[in-house]
N, C-alpha and C positions, 0 to 999 in steps of 0.2 A: 559501461554502466553496471553497477552492482545492484541486484534486487535481493533484499533479505525479507522473505515472506514470514508470516506468523509461524512459529514453530509447530503449531498444532494443525496447520492447513497449508502445507507447502506444495501440494500436487498441482494446483492451478498455475502457480508460477513456473513450476518445472515443465508443465505442458506448453505454456506460452513460449518458453525458451526453446523447446523442441520444435514447435511450429515455426518460430523465427529462423532456426537453423535450416529447416526444410524449405523455407521461403528464400534462402540465400543469404541471410545475414552472416557476415564473416565471424569466425570463431573469435572469442574475446571481446566482442562488442557488448553482448548481454551476458552477464554472469549471475547465476542464481546461487545464493548461499543460504540454504536452509540450515537451521540450527538453533541452539539455545538463545532466546531473545536477549536476556540481560548480559550474558557473556559475549556473544558475537556482536550484539548491538553496540556494546560499550567499546569493543575493540575497533569496530568500523568507525564509530564517531570520534574516537581519539586518534585515529591514524592520520599522520600529517600528509600523506599522499592523496587523501580524499579531500576535494575542494568544496563539495556541497552535499547536502542531504535533504530529504523530504520525509515527512512522517505523518500518518493519519492514525489517531488513536487517543489515548488518555492524556489528560492534562499533566498528570504526575510524570509520565514518561517524557512528555514534551519538555518539561522543565529540566529533566536530566540531560536530554539531548542538547539543550542550550548551554548547560554547564560544561558538558564535554566539549562543545564547540569552542567555548572560551578557554578551556584548558589546553586545547591543541593549537589549531592554526586559524581560529575564528572563521571556520568554514561557513559558507552561505547556508542558512537553514530555513526551510519552509515547513510550517506546521499547520495541520488541520486537526484541532483538538476537540475532544468531547464528543466524537462521533464514532459509530461503529460501521454503519453502512450509509453511504451518501444517497440522498433521495433528490431527484430533480423534478421540477414542475415545468412541463412543456405546454405551450399553447396548442390546443387542438381545435381548429376552426370547425371541424365536423361536429364535435361534441358541444360546442358553444360554451365551454368552461375549461379551466386548466385541468389537465389529466396528470395524476400522480403516477410516476414511472420509476421503477427501480430495476437495474440490470440483475435480476435474480440469479441467473446461472453462474455468475461470477462469485456469488457468495454462498452457494449451497454446497455443503459437504456433509458427510454422515455425522461428523462431530459437532457441527454448528449449523443447524437448519435456520433459515431465515423465516420470520413470521410473515403471514400473508399481508399484503398491502391493503389497508382499509380503503373503502370507496370514498370518493370525494363528496 
């Protein structure tokens, strides 16, 4: 698997790869490729040896990825567009109402702080 993190915030992905290696994941199973989004992203999307891709981000970039898929090998493409940080609503029986939850530590970096989650 190839993980191409956002070029401005690669440290979380690199740490995940390090922890995976320490946990015993064999070399070559998870490959993190930090780098320039448009250049590296286009190369990965057009590469005929890659059979599938997923992307979370802007609609404009999602459209490009679909074009690249059509220009290469029609790779399977899964898109989650128009979002920056996913938010989940979980039932919390103790609170008697849904609780808004976001995995904040995964998204906090000095360059991109996450705004506080408003109360429900």
